[in-house]
C-alpha positions as CSV (number, residue, x, y, z in Angstrom):
1,X,-25.9,-23.5,-47.3
2,X,-27.0,-21.6,-44.3
3,X,-23.8,-20.6,-41.4
4,X,-24.6,-20.1,-38.3
5,X,-21.8,-17.7,-36.9
6,X,-23.3,-16.5,-33.7
7,X,-21.4,-19.2,-31.6
8,X,-18.8,-19.1,-34.3
9,X,-17.9,-15.7,-35.4
10,X,-15.8,-13.4,-34.5
11,X,-12.1,-15.2,-34.5
12,X,-13.1,-18.2,-32.5
13,X,-11.5,-20.2,-34.3
14,X,-9.1,-18.1,-35.4
15,X,-10.9,-16.9,-39.0
16,X,-13.1,-14.2,-38.4
17,X,-15.9,-17.1,-39.6
18,X,-16.0,-20.9,-39.8
19,X,-16.7,-21.1,-43.2
20,X,-14.0,-19.0,-43.9
21,X,-11.9,-21.7,-41.6
22,X,-13.2,-24.3,-43.3
23,X,-13.4,-22.6,-46.8
24,X,-16.9,-22.3,-47.6
25,X,-18.8,-19.8,-48.9
26,X,-22.4,-19.8,-47.6
27,X,-25.1,-18.8,-49.6
28,X,-26.3,-17.2,-46.5
29,X,-24.0,-16.6,-43.2
30,X,-25.8,-15.1,-39.4
31,X,-24.3,-13.4,-37.3
32,X,-24.6,-11.6,-33.5
33,X,-23.2,-11.7,-29.7
34,X,-19.5,-11.6,-31.0
35,X,-20.3,-8.7,-33.2
36,X,-21.0,-6.7,-29.6
37,X,-18.3,-8.5,-28.1
38,X,-22.4,-8.9,-26.2
39,X,-22.6,-6.0,-24.3
40,X,-25.6,-4.7,-26.4
41,X,-27.9,-7.2,-28.4
42,X,-27.3,-7.1,-32.4
43,X,-27.5,-9.1,-34.9
44,X,-27.3,-9.7,-38.4
45,X,-27.3,-11.9,-41.8
46,X,-25.3,-11.9,-44.3
47,X,-26.5,-12.8,-47.9
48,X,-25.1,-14.1,-51.7
49,X,-24.8,-11.1,-54.2
50,X,-27.7,-14.1,-56.1
51,X,-29.8,-14.2,-53.0
52,X,-29.7,-10.6,-53.2
53,X,-31.0,-10.6,-56.2
54,X,-33.6,-12.5,-56.4
55,X,-35.4,-11.1,-53.5
56,X,-34.8,-7.5,-55.3
57,X,-36.2,-8.9,-58.7
58,X,-39.4,-9.9,-56.3
59,X,-40.7,-7.6,-54.1
60,X,-43.6,-6.1,-54.5
61,X,-41.5,-2.6,-54.4
62,X,-38.1,-2.0,-54.7
63,X,-36.0,-1.8,-51.4
64,X,-33.0,-3.1,-50.0
65,X,-34.2,-6.4,-47.6
66,X,-37.1,-3.9,-45.9
67,X,-36.4,-4.8,-42.1
68,X,-37.5,-1.8,-40.7
69,X,-37.8,-2.6,-36.4
70,X,-38.1,-1.2,-33.3
71,X,-34.3,-0.7,-32.7
72,X,-32.5,-1.5,-36.4
73,X,-30.0,0.4,-36.5
74,X,-29.6,1.2,-32.9
75,X,-27.0,3.4,-32.6
76,X,-25.8,2.8,-28.9
77,X,-25.8,-0.9,-30.6
78,X,-23.3,-0.2,-33.9
79,X,-21.8,2.3,-31.9
80,X,-20.5,-0.6,-29.0
81,X,-20.1,-2.7,-32.9
82,X,-17.9,-0.6,-34.3
83,X,-16.0,0.2,-30.8
84,X,-15.4,-4.7,-30.9
85,X,-14.1,-4.8,-34.4
86,X,-11.1,-2.3,-33.4
87,X,-10.5,-3.7,-30.6
88,X,-10.6,-7.4,-32.3
89,X,-8.5,-5.7,-34.9
90,X,-6.0,-3.6,-32.8
91,X,-4.9,-6.9,-29.9
92,X,-5.4,-9.1,-32.7
93,X,-7.3,-11.2,-31.4
94,X,-8.3,-13.5,-34.1
95,X,-4.1,-13.8,-34.9
96,X,-3.5,-15.1,-31.1
97,X,-7.1,-17.7,-31.1
98,X,-5.6,-19.1,-34.4
99,X,-1.8,-19.6,-32.9
């Protein structure tokens, strides 16, 4: 099961992600805009251990889900994500959305 949390993630439903709100454990979870408060593009994909292990076991070389794109792990996007996550916590925004 795949949860596309680009719109529903990061507290919009009163939980970190919609899958938590509905007590579902997806195999794949995608996220984006809310990760950096849409200040700079950044997205992520989270996969279950089962999918991760399958990919690694069947890879030609053992590479950790290689994704070497030009802006992968860009320091400005990472800084924006860390600041956004701190703000969510400091302001209690997930709980405020739940209330």
